[in-house]
C-alpha positions as CSV (number, residue, x, y, z in Angstrom):
1,M,-8.5,13.4,10.4
2,S,-9.9,14.7,7.1
3,S,-11.4,13.7,4.0
4,V,-10.9,14.3,0.2
5,E,-13.7,14.1,-2.4
6,A,-12.9,11.9,-5.4
7,S,-13.8,12.8,-8.9
8,D,-17.2,10.9,-8.7
9,G,-17.9,12.3,-5.3
10,V,-16.8,9.4,-3.1
11,R,-15.4,10.5,0.3
12,L,-11.8,9.3,0.9
13,H,-10.4,9.2,4.5
14,V,-7.0,10.9,4.7
15,E,-4.7,12.0,7.6
16,A,-1.3,13.6,7.9
17,V,1.3,14.4,10.4
18,G,4.6,16.4,10.1
19,S,5.7,19.2,7.9
20,G,8.7,17.8,5.9
21,V,8.9,16.0,2.5
22,P,5.6,14.5,1.7
23,L,5.5,10.7,2.1
24,L,2.3,9.2,0.9
25,L,1.6,5.5,2.1
26,S,-0.9,3.2,0.5
27,C,-2.1,0.0,2.3
28,A,-2.3,-3.5,1.3
29,L,-5.6,-5.0,0.0
30,A,-8.3,-5.3,2.7
31,T,-6.3,-3.4,5.2
32,T,-6.5,0.3,6.4
33,A,-4.6,3.4,7.2
34,E,-4.3,2.1,10.7
35,N,-1.7,-0.4,9.4
36,F,0.8,2.5,8.9
37,A,0.1,3.9,12.4
38,P,3.7,2.7,13.6
39,Q,5.3,5.0,11.0
40,A,3.3,8.2,11.6
41,L,5.3,9.7,14.4
42,P,8.7,8.2,13.8
43,L,8.9,9.1,10.2
44,S,7.5,12.6,10.7
45,E,10.4,13.1,13.3
46,A,12.7,11.9,10.6
47,G,11.6,14.8,8.4
48,A,8.6,13.7,6.5
49,R,5.0,14.7,6.3
50,V,3.5,11.3,6.7
51,V,0.1,10.9,4.8
52,R,-2.1,7.9,5.3
53,W,-5.3,7.3,3.5
54,D,-8.0,4.6,2.9
55,Y,-8.9,3.4,-0.6
56,R,-12.5,3.6,-1.6
57,G,-14.2,0.7,0.0
58,H,-11.6,0.4,2.7
59,G,-11.3,1.7,6.3
60,T,-13.4,4.8,6.9
61,S,-13.7,5.8,3.2
62,E,-16.9,5.5,1.5
63,A,-17.7,2.1,-0.1
64,P,-19.8,2.5,-3.1
65,A,-22.4,-0.2,-3.7
66,D,-21.9,-0.1,-7.5
67,P,-19.0,-2.4,-8.7
68,T,-18.4,0.0,-11.6
69,A,-17.1,2.7,-9.2
70,Y,-13.9,0.5,-8.6
71,S,-11.2,0.4,-11.1
72,M,-7.4,0.9,-11.2
73,K,-7.8,4.1,-13.1
74,Q,-10.0,5.5,-10.5
75,V,-7.7,4.4,-7.7
76,V,-4.8,6.2,-9.3
77,D,-6.9,9.3,-9.8
78,D,-7.9,9.0,-6.1
79,L,-4.3,8.8,-5.1
80,G,-3.6,11.9,-7.0
81,R,-6.3,13.8,-5.2
82,V,-5.1,12.7,-1.9
83,L,-1.6,13.9,-2.8
84,A,-3.0,17.2,-4.1
85,W,-4.6,17.8,-0.6
86,A,-1.4,16.8,1.2
87,A,1.3,18.4,-1.0
88,P,-0.2,20.6,-3.7
89,D,3.0,22.3,-4.6
90,E,5.8,19.7,-4.5
91,P,6.5,16.1,-5.7
92,A,6.2,13.4,-2.9
93,I,7.6,10.1,-2.0
94,V,4.9,7.7,-3.1
95,G,4.8,4.3,-1.5
96,G,2.9,1.4,-0.2
97,L,2.8,-2.2,0.9
98,S,1.8,-5.1,-1.4
99,F,-0.9,-3.7,-3.6
100,G,-0.1,-0.3,-2.3
101,G,3.2,-0.7,-4.0
102,L,1.9,-1.6,-7.2
103,A,-0.6,1.3,-7.1
104,S,2.4,3.6,-6.5
105,L,4.1,2.3,-9.6
106,H,1.0,2.9,-11.7
107,F,0.8,6.4,-10.3
108,A,4.5,7.0,-10.9
109,L,4.0,6.0,-14.6
110,E,0.8,8.1,-14.9
111,E,2.1,11.2,-13.1
112,P,5.9,11.3,-13.2
113,S,6.3,14.9,-12.3
114,R,4.6,14.4,-9.0
115,V,6.7,11.6,-7.8
116,R,10.1,12.4,-6.1
117,A,10.9,8.9,-5.0
118,L,9.3,5.6,-4.4
119,L,8.9,3.3,-1.3
120,L,8.0,-0.1,-2.3
121,I,7.2,-2.6,0.7
122,D,6.7,-6.3,0.2
123,S,5.4,-5.6,-3.3
124,G,5.8,-6.5,-7.0
125,P,5.3,-5.3,-10.5
126,G,2.2,-7.5,-11.2
127,F,2.0,-10.7,-13.1
128,K,3.0,-10.9,-16.7
129,N,2.7,-14.7,-16.9
130,P,-0.9,-15.8,-17.7
131,Q,-0.8,-18.7,-15.4
132,A,0.6,-16.6,-12.4
133,Q,-2.2,-14.0,-13.2
134,A,-4.9,-16.6,-13.1
135,R,-3.6,-18.0,-9.8
136,W,-3.6,-14.5,-8.4
137,E,-7.2,-13.8,-9.7
138,A,-8.4,-17.1,-8.1
139,Q,-6.8,-16.2,-4.8
140,V,-8.4,-12.7,-4.8
141,E,-11.9,-14.3,-5.7
142,R,-11.5,-16.5,-2.6
143,T,-10.9,-13.4,-0.5
144,A,-13.9,-11.6,-1.9
145,R,-16.2,-14.6,-1.3
146,F,-14.9,-15.1,2.2
147,V,-15.6,-11.6,3.3
148,E,-19.0,-11.6,1.6
149,T,-20.2,-14.8,3.2
150,R,-18.3,-14.8,6.6
151,G,-17.5,-11.1,7.3
152,M,-14.4,-9.0,8.1
153,Q,-14.1,-10.1,11.6
154,A,-13.8,-13.8,10.5
155,F,-11.5,-12.7,7.7
156,V,-9.0,-11.0,10.1
157,G,-9.1,-14.1,12.4
158,S,-8.4,-16.6,9.5
159,R,-5.3,-17.8,8.0
160,A,-5.1,-14.5,6.1
161,A,-4.1,-12.7,9.3
162,A,-0.4,-13.0,8.5
163,T,-0.9,-10.9,5.2
164,L,-3.3,-8.4,7.0
165,I,-1.7,-7.7,10.5
166,G,1.5,-9.9,10.4
167,S,2.9,-12.8,12.3
168,R,2.9,-11.1,15.7
169,P,-0.8,-10.5,16.5
170,E,0.0,-9.8,20.1
171,L,1.7,-6.5,19.3
172,P,-0.5,-3.4,20.1
173,A,-0.2,-2.1,16.6
174,A,-1.3,-5.4,15.2
175,R,-4.4,-5.4,17.4
176,A,-5.3,-1.9,16.5
177,A,-4.9,-2.8,12.8
178,A,-7.0,-5.9,13.2
179,A,-9.9,-3.9,14.9
180,A,-9.8,-1.5,12.0
181,I,-9.8,-4.3,9.4
182,A,-12.7,-6.0,11.2
183,A,-14.8,-2.8,11.2
184,Q,-14.8,-2.5,7.3
185,V,-17.7,-3.0,5.0
186,P,-17.5,-6.4,3.3
187,H,-19.0,-5.3,-0.1
188,G,-16.4,-2.6,-0.5
189,I,-13.5,-5.0,-0.1
190,A,-15.0,-7.5,-2.3
191,H,-15.6,-5.0,-5.1
192,F,-12.2,-3.6,-4.8
193,A,-10.6,-7.1,-4.8
194,R,-12.5,-8.1,-8.0
195,R,-12.4,-4.9,-9.9
196,V,-9.0,-3.4,-9.0
197,A,-6.6,-5.9,-7.3
198,A,-7.4,-9.0,-9.3
199,P,-7.1,-7.4,-12.9
200,A,-4.4,-4.9,-12.0
201,P,-2.1,-4.5,-15.1
202,P,1.6,-5.5,-14.6
203,V,4.2,-2.8,-14.9
204,I,7.3,-4.9,-15.2
205,D,8.1,-3.8,-18.8
206,A,7.8,-0.1,-17.9
207,L,10.1,-0.1,-14.7
208,A,13.1,1.0,-16.7
209,G,11.4,4.4,-17.3
210,I,10.7,5.2,-13.7
211,D,14.0,7.2,-13.1
212,V,13.6,8.3,-9.4
213,P,15.2,7.0,-6.3
214,A,13.3,3.9,-4.9
215,L,13.7,2.0,-1.6
216,V,12.5,-1.5,-2.0
217,I,11.9,-3.3,1.5
218,V,11.0,-6.8,2.0
219,G,10.6,-9.0,5.0
220,E,13.1,-11.9,5.2
221,K,10.4,-14.4,5.8
222,D,8.0,-13.1,3.1
223,E,8.9,-15.7,0.5
224,P,6.3,-14.8,-2.1
225,Y,7.7,-11.4,-2.4
226,L,11.4,-12.1,-2.1
227,R,11.8,-12.6,-5.7
228,A,9.5,-9.7,-6.6
229,S,11.4,-7.4,-4.5
230,E,14.7,-8.5,-6.5
231,V,13.0,-7.9,-9.7
232,L,11.9,-4.4,-8.7
233,A,15.5,-3.6,-7.4
234,A,17.0,-4.9,-10.6
235,R,14.8,-3.2,-13.1
236,L,14.1,0.3,-11.5
237,P,17.2,2.4,-12.5
238,R,17.8,4.0,-9.1
239,A,16.6,1.3,-6.7
240,E,18.2,0.0,-3.5
241,R,16.8,-3.1,-1.7
242,V,16.6,-3.7,2.1
243,V,15.7,-7.0,3.6
244,I,14.4,-6.8,7.2
245,P,15.6,-9.9,9.3
246,G,12.9,-11.8,11.0
247,A,10.0,-10.1,9.3
248,G,7.1,-11.5,7.1
249,H,4.7,-9.6,4.8
250,I,3.5,-6.9,7.3
251,V,7.1,-5.9,7.8
252,N,6.2,-2.2,8.9
253,I,4.3,-3.8,12.1
254,E,6.2,-6.9,12.8
255,E,9.6,-5.1,12.9
256,A,8.5,-1.6,13.0
257,D,11.8,-0.2,14.5
258,A,14.0,-1.7,11.8
259,F,11.7,-0.7,9.2
260,N,11.4,2.9,10.4
261,A,15.1,3.1,10.6
262,A,15.6,2.0,7.1
263,V,13.0,4.4,5.7
264,A,14.6,7.4,7.9
265,A,18.0,6.6,6.4
266,F,16.5,6.8,2.9
267,L,14.9,10.1,3.8
268,S,18.4,11.3,5.0
269,R,19.9,10.3,1.7
270,L,17.2,12.1,-0.3
271,A,17.7,15.3,1.7
272,A,21.5,15.1,1.1
C-alpha cells in the first residue's frame, strides 16, 4: 500500500498489483478501494496491473475539513496523479463503478491521450434533464445528512447497503467492504457528496468524441442503471455492453466470477 500527494497536499491512498496493462478502478460514492478487492488478483492474473485508490474523503485517504477542497475538477486531477504513479509512461484502461464510471468519463474527456480504454460499471453519463438532476441532488443530500447525523456504521447497515456492498451481504468480500465503509470519516463523505457527486456535470453530449474501446457492464437487477448503460453503449463509438445475470448495483462483488470473466475477455481483446 502506498500514497500519492494531490496538488493541494492531500494524501491519497493507492495500491496496485500485477505488471500488465494498467487498469485503474475508481469506486462508487461512499465506498472504498476494498470494494474492488475481488478484482485485484484475478484481473492481474489476466494481464492487468490493477490499481485501486480512495478518493479524498474516502477510505484511508485524507479527508479535508474544508468543503472547498472537494470538486470534480480536483477529483479528475487526483485521478491523473494516481495514474501517473501507477503507469507514468503508458495510457491506461480507466474505469469505475457508478460515480467512478462518471469520473472516468470526465477524465477521458480531459486527458484523452492517457486513456487506452474505458470500463464503465453500473454507471451513467450524468443527468441532463433538470428534474432528474434535482432528484439526484436531493438523494445525495439525504446521504450526506444521514452520515453526518448517524454515522457510517449505521449507513452501511441501512437500506443503502444494496448500493454499497450489494445484495449478498453474507459474502466475505461484502463483509470486508462493509467494514471499510463503516470506518470512514463522515465529514469526508458528506463534503464529497455535496461538492462533487451531487453537482457532477453530465457528459452525454460529449460521449461521441470518446473514441476508445469501452466495456459497459451492468447488473441484470440494477434497474436504475439498465437504461443508463444502454445510453453509454449507444453513444460511445466503440462500446460493447454486458449484462451480468442475477446481479444488482455492486455487480463486481455480487457476481465476482462472471464480472471478472467479462473483464478478462475484454483485456484479451484489447491485447489482440
